[in-house]
NUBADO-245220 format. One line per field, with one value per residue (C-alpha): residue number from 0; residue in one letter; chain; x, y, z. Coordinates in steps of 0.2 Angstrom, whole numbers, always signed. Layout:
% NUBADO-245220
k <- [NUM; ...]
r <- [A; ...]
c <- [A; ...]
xx <- [X; ...]
yy <- [Y; ...]
zz <- [Z; ...]
% end
This chain:
% NUBADO-245220
k <- [0; 1; 2; 3; 4; 5; 6; 7; 8; 9; 10; 11; 12; 13; 14; 15; 16; 17; 18; 19; 20; 21; 22; 23; 24; 25; 26; 27; 28; 29; 30; 31; 32; 33; 34; 35; 36; 37; 38; 39; 40; 41; 42; 43; 44; 45; 46; 47; 48; 49; 50; 51; 52; 53; 54; 55; 56; 57; 58; 59; 60; 61; 62; 63; 64; 65; 66; 67; 68; 69; 70; 71; 72; 73; 74; 75; 76; 77; 78; 79; 80; 81; 82; 83; 84; 85; 86; 87; 88; 89; 90; 91; 92; 93; 94; 95; 96; 97; 98; 99; 100; 101; 102; 103; 104; 105; 106; 107; 108; 109; 110; 111; 112; 113; 114; 115; 116; 117; 118; 119; 120; 121; 122; 123; 124; 125; 126; 127; 128; 129; 130; 131; 132; 133; 134; 135; 136; 137; 138; 139; 140; 141; 142; 143; 144; 145; 146; 147; 148; 149; 150; 151; 152; 153; 154; 155; 156; 157; 158; 159; 160; 161; 162; 163; 164; 165; 166; 167; 168; 169; 170; 171; 172; 173; 174; 175; 176; 177; 178; 179; 180; 181; 182; 183; 184; 185; 186; 187; 188; 189; 190; 191; 192; 193; 194; 195; 196; 197; 198; 199; 200; 201; 202; 203; 204; 205; 206; 207; 208; 209; 210; 211; 212; 213; 214; 215; 216; 217; 218; 219; 220; 221; 222; 223; 224; 225; 226; 227; 228; 229; 230; 231; 232; 233; 234; 235; 236; 237; 238; 239; 240; 241; 242; 243; 244; 245; 246; 247; 248; 249; 250; 251; 252; 253; 254; 255; 256; 257; 258; 259; 260; 261; 262; 263; 264; 265; 266; 267; 268; 269; 270; 271; 272; 273; 274; 275; 276; 277; 278; 279; 280; 281; 282; 283; 284; 285; 286; 287; 288; 289; 290; 291; 292; 293; 294; 295; 296; 297; 298; 299; 300; 301; 302; 303; 304; 305; 306; 307; 308; 309; 310; 311; 312; 313; 314; 315; 316; 317; 318; 319; 320; 321; 322; 323; 324; 325; 326; 327; 328; 329; 330; 331; 332; 333; 334; 335; 336; 337; 338; 339; 340; 341; 342; 343; 344; 345; 346; 347; 348; 349; 350; 351; 352; 353; 354; 355; 356; 357; 358; 359; 360; 361]
r <- [X; X; X; X; X; X; X; X; X; X; X; X; X; X; X; X; X; X; X; X; X; X; X; X; X; X; X; X; X; X; X; X; X; X; X; X; X; X; X; X; X; X; X; X; X; X; X; X; X; X; X; X; X; X; X; X; X; X; X; X; X; X; X; X; X; X; X; X; X; X; X; X; X; X; X; X; X; X; X; X; X; X; X; X; X; X; X; X; X; X; X; X; X; X; X; X; X; X; X; X; X; X; X; X; X; X; X; X; X; X; X; X; X; X; X; X; X; X; X; X; X; X; X; X; X; X; X; X; X; X; X; X; X; X; X; X; X; X; X; X; X; X; X; X; X; X; X; X; X; X; X; X; X; X; X; X; X; X; X; X; X; X; X; X; X; X; X; X; X; X; X; X; X; X; X; X; X; X; X; X; X; X; X; X; X; X; X; X; X; X; X; X; X; X; X; X; X; X; X; X; X; X; X; X; X; X; X; X; X; X; X; X; X; X; X; X; X; X; X; X; X; X; X; X; X; X; X; X; X; X; X; X; X; X; X; X; X; X; X; X; X; X; X; X; X; X; X; X; X; X; X; X; X; X; X; X; X; X; X; X; X; X; X; X; X; X; X; X; X; X; X; X; X; X; X; X; X; X; X; X; X; X; X; X; X; X; X; X; X; X; X; X; X; X; X; X; X; X; X; X; X; X; X; X; X; X; X; X; X; X; X; X; X; X; X; X; X; X; X; X; X; X; X; X; X; X; X; X; X; X; X; X; X; X; X; X; X; X; X; X; X; X; X; X; X; X; X; X; X; X; X; X; X; X; X; X; X; X; X; X; X; X]
c <- [A; A; A; A; A; A; A; A; A; A; A; A; A; A; A; A; A; A; A; A; A; A; A; A; A; A; A; A; A; A; A; A; A; A; A; A; A; A; A; A; A; A; A; A; A; A; A; A; A; A; A; A; A; A; A; A; A; A; A; A; A; A; A; A; A; A; A; A; A; A; A; A; A; A; A; A; A; A; A; A; A; A; A; A; A; A; A; A; A; A; A; A; A; A; A; A; A; A; A; A; A; A; A; A; A; A; A; A; A; A; A; A; A; A; A; A; A; A; A; A; A; A; A; A; A; A; A; A; A; A; A; A; A; A; A; A; A; A; A; A; A; A; A; A; A; A; A; A; A; A; A; A; A; A; A; A; A; A; A; A; A; A; A; A; A; A; A; A; A; A; A; A; A; A; A; A; A; A; A; A; A; A; A; A; A; A; A; A; A; A; A; A; A; A; A; A; A; A; A; A; A; A; A; A; A; A; A; A; A; A; A; A; A; A; A; A; A; A; A; A; A; A; A; A; A; A; A; A; A; A; A; A; A; A; A; A; A; A; A; A; A; A; A; A; A; A; A; A; A; A; A; A; A; A; A; A; A; A; A; A; A; A; A; A; A; A; A; A; A; A; A; A; A; A; A; A; A; A; A; A; A; A; A; A; A; A; A; A; A; A; A; A; A; A; A; A; A; A; A; A; A; A; A; A; A; A; A; A; A; A; A; A; A; A; A; A; A; A; A; A; A; A; A; A; A; A; A; A; A; A; A; A; A; A; A; A; A; A; A; A; A; A; A; A; A; A; A; A; A; A; A; A; A; A; A; A; A; A; A; A; A; A]
xx <- [+589; +585; +577; +560; +558; +548; +558; +545; +549; +558; +556; +576; +574; +589; +585; +597; +602; +618; +629; +629; +645; +639; +624; +630; +644; +627; +619; +635; +636; +615; +619; +630; +620; +613; +593; +585; +568; +570; +567; +581; +572; +582; +573; +581; +577; +579; +596; +607; +621; +616; +612; +598; +608; +624; +612; +607; +624; +629; +613; +621; +639; +645; +654; +665; +662; +681; +681; +687; +670; +664; +674; +664; +655; +653; +642; +630; +626; +615; +600; +585; +578; +560; +561; +546; +540; +533; +515; +515; +526; +514; +502; +512; +519; +512; +513; +530; +535; +531; +546; +553; +547; +558; +573; +584; +581; +600; +596; +582; +581; +567; +571; +560; +560; +553; +555; +560; +569; +557; +571; +574; +557; +546; +560; +557; +537; +540; +548; +536; +521; +525; +531; +513; +506; +513; +505; +519; +530; +531; +546; +553; +570; +578; +597; +606; +613; +630; +633; +642; +634; +639; +633; +622; +615; +597; +596; +597; +589; +572; +577; +574; +557; +552; +552; +542; +527; +527; +542; +540; +557; +574; +590; +609; +627; +635; +653; +661; +667; +684; +686; +681; +681; +673; +655; +644; +628; +625; +609; +600; +592; +577; +579; +560; +565; +579; +568; +581; +587; +605; +618; +626; +644; +649; +669; +669; +678; +674; +686; +684; +667; +663; +663; +641; +639; +648; +640; +633; +624; +606; +607; +617; +599; +596; +582; +582; +570; +578; +585; +592; +584; +603; +596; +578; +568; +550; +536; +522; +509; +517; +518; +500; +486; +495; +511; +522; +537; +531; +537; +535; +551; +561; +579; +583; +573; +560; +567; +567; +550; +545; +554; +541; +527; +528; +535; +517; +509; +514; +529; +546; +563; +577; +594; +603; +621; +628; +619; +633; +636; +647; +641; +653; +640; +642; +650; +668; +667; +672; +667; +659; +640; +634; +622; +609; +610; +613; +596; +585; +589; +586; +569; +562; +568; +557; +543; +546; +547; +533; +521; +524; +529; +514; +517; +516; +531; +541; +539; +543; +558; +564; +559; +569; +582; +583; +581; +594; +608; +604; +609; +625; +629; +624; +636; +651; +647; +648; +665; +673; +674; +657; +648; +638; +632; +627; +618; +608; +603; +597; +588; +582; +571; +566; +555; +551; +544; +536; +530; +538; +541; +544; +560; +564; +583; +593]
yy <- [+369; +359; +365; +370; +370; +388; +400; +406; +424; +424; +439; +442; +450; +456; +466; +478; +487; +499; +490; +498; +491; +476; +477; +482; +468; +454; +464; +466; +447; +444; +455; +441; +426; +415; +413; +424; +428; +438; +454; +462; +469; +479; +483; +498; +493; +510; +513; +528; +526; +532; +515; +522; +536; +524; +512; +523; +530; +512; +510; +523; +516; +528; +515; +502; +482; +476; +464; +443; +436; +452; +462; +478; +479; +494; +485; +481; +498; +510; +499; +506; +507; +513; +519; +513; +518; +502; +506; +507; +493; +483; +489; +481; +497; +508; +514; +518; +499; +500; +511; +494; +482; +474; +477; +461; +457; +462; +479; +484; +486; +489; +500; +498; +510; +502; +517; +510; +495; +481; +465; +451; +444; +460; +468; +454; +451; +468; +461; +447; +456; +468; +451; +443; +456; +451; +441; +432; +428; +412; +410; +421; +422; +429; +432; +441; +458; +453; +439; +432; +423; +411; +413; +398; +396; +402; +392; +374; +380; +384; +367; +356; +364; +364; +346; +342; +354; +347; +355; +371; +379; +376; +382; +378; +377; +393; +398; +409; +422; +425; +405; +400; +384; +383; +377; +387; +379; +361; +356; +358; +350; +356; +345; +348; +343; +356; +367; +374; +370; +366; +370; +354; +353; +368; +372; +358; +359; +348; +343; +333; +327; +313; +310; +309; +323; +333; +332; +342; +332; +330; +316; +330; +336; +332; +332; +346; +350; +366; +378; +396; +412; +417; +408; +404; +400; +401; +393; +405; +395; +393; +412; +413; +420; +424; +412; +426; +425; +428; +447; +446; +437; +451; +444; +427; +409; +416; +405; +389; +392; +395; +379; +370; +377; +373; +355; +354; +358; +343; +353; +346; +356; +353; +360; +357; +357; +364; +379; +391; +407; +415; +423; +438; +440; +418; +419; +414; +396; +401; +419; +426; +430; +447; +454; +456; +439; +432; +438; +435; +419; +413; +423; +419; +400; +398; +406; +395; +380; +383; +391; +385; +365; +355; +340; +338; +327; +341; +354; +343; +339; +355; +361; +350; +351; +370; +376; +360; +365; +385; +388; +379; +388; +406; +401; +395; +412; +421; +418; +417; +432; +429; +442; +449; +431; +426; +444; +441; +426; +429; +446; +432; +421; +436; +443; +427; +424; +441; +438; +452; +450; +461; +474; +473; +477; +489]
zz <- [+388; +373; +358; +355; +373; +380; +392; +404; +410; +426; +437; +447; +462; +470; +487; +492; +507; +507; +495; +480; +475; +477; +469; +451; +449; +452; +439; +428; +429; +425; +409; +404; +406; +392; +397; +384; +396; +413; +424; +433; +447; +460; +477; +487; +505; +512; +508; +513; +503; +485; +478; +468; +461; +456; +450; +436; +435; +431; +419; +409; +406; +421; +432; +423; +434; +434; +447; +446; +440; +431; +416; +412; +395; +387; +373; +385; +390; +392; +402; +400; +418; +424; +445; +454; +474; +484; +482; +464; +462; +471; +460; +447; +438; +427; +407; +408; +403; +385; +383; +386; +376; +363; +374; +376; +395; +398; +393; +404; +425; +437; +451; +466; +482; +498; +509; +522; +529; +527; +533; +520; +520; +519; +506; +493; +495; +489; +472; +474; +473; +459; +447; +453; +443; +428; +419; +408; +426; +427; +441; +451; +458; +474; +473; +486; +480; +487; +472; +457; +443; +432; +412; +414; +431; +428; +413; +423; +438; +426; +417; +435; +439; +420; +421; +435; +439; +457; +460; +467; +473; +466; +472; +465; +471; +484; +481; +494; +486; +492; +488; +473; +474; +491; +494; +505; +499; +490; +496; +511; +524; +538; +556; +563; +582; +579; +572; +558; +540; +538; +523; +516; +509; +517; +518; +505; +485; +471; +470; +488; +482; +476; +456; +460; +468; +458; +442; +433; +424; +428; +439; +448; +453; +471; +482; +497; +512; +516; +501; +506; +503; +493; +478; +475; +461; +465; +454; +450; +457; +473; +478; +473; +484; +503; +500; +503; +516; +534; +537; +556; +555; +548; +547; +546; +548; +533; +521; +533; +534; +517; +514; +526; +521; +504; +510; +518; +504; +495; +483; +479; +483; +471; +471; +454; +459; +442; +444; +450; +459; +473; +487; +494; +513; +517; +533; +534; +548; +566; +561; +578; +573; +578; +592; +579; +572; +584; +593; +576; +573; +590; +592; +575; +577; +592; +583; +571; +582; +592; +580; +564; +565; +566; +576; +596; +596; +586; +597; +613; +608; +600; +619; +628; +616; +615; +635; +642; +628; +630; +647; +643; +629; +636; +652; +638; +629; +644; +651; +633; +622; +614; +624; +610; +603; +622; +625; +607; +613; +626; +620; +609; +620; +631; +617; +611; +627; +626; +611; +602; +583; +568; +566; +587; +587; +579]
% end
């Protein structure tokens, strides 16, 4: 950001479930960013792998992290941490936080234990509620725990939001961790008649993109109608009131629904293609999705299409598209080696028709 500009505080929410190694790599990369005013917040979403204890060990400098993206920096330890349960966190924490005053952003950590697996929307909402209790937070950033970030990624994202008060959500460019030059998200589009959000530029490399699309200068900022929850900077004003993520989705489509609702309220969505992160969990092209994933994607897409999207014509077109194409796909999946996808899709359709929401399939 240019000289003289302020740096509004950003609550960086990292939701983690049984991925302590990935989480500490993400935190190690966050310690090296150039943005000076942020708070690292890890929400433990009911992990059983010793996440919290390993976070504490990392904070003390006892777990060196050396990967292709980060090198362990002993000089950035110890990191002072405070641990909260869900109730205390959602009330805004307590007096312990006075012990963090005066510390650099990279040297303090908030750990919140949800007590159970609340799903992606529920777990992130715990972190958001905590952040909204802090009067000095201007933004919250949702960041997947299995990511590594570029040093300037947050600065570039905040710059976009600060230039236009009508910009409510900002995204960045996300690459495959295993293939660092290949793009997983380079912008996003919401299709109402298909009731889906789609990543753009998937599988392409920067060198393969036209210069205009690969430009990291201000004109490299593009509009979007869908921003993935893997990396999402959200303006505080957009979240105030009851505008959080729909917890009855539990997993998948909650970011699509959130973006749609923001657009309906008149907010702009933008992506800074120069704000880069690398995502381990980005699904490889051609990889079969699991029964659980196909179930939640199907069920929640139907709820989004028929409950959330406004406009009868969109619902009719989506209904015709979905229920004409699904029998063919179910048949194809059933006679191929994708029986788990077929089963998950079928169960998702059935539970939609029954009105079942939330965590329905383990």
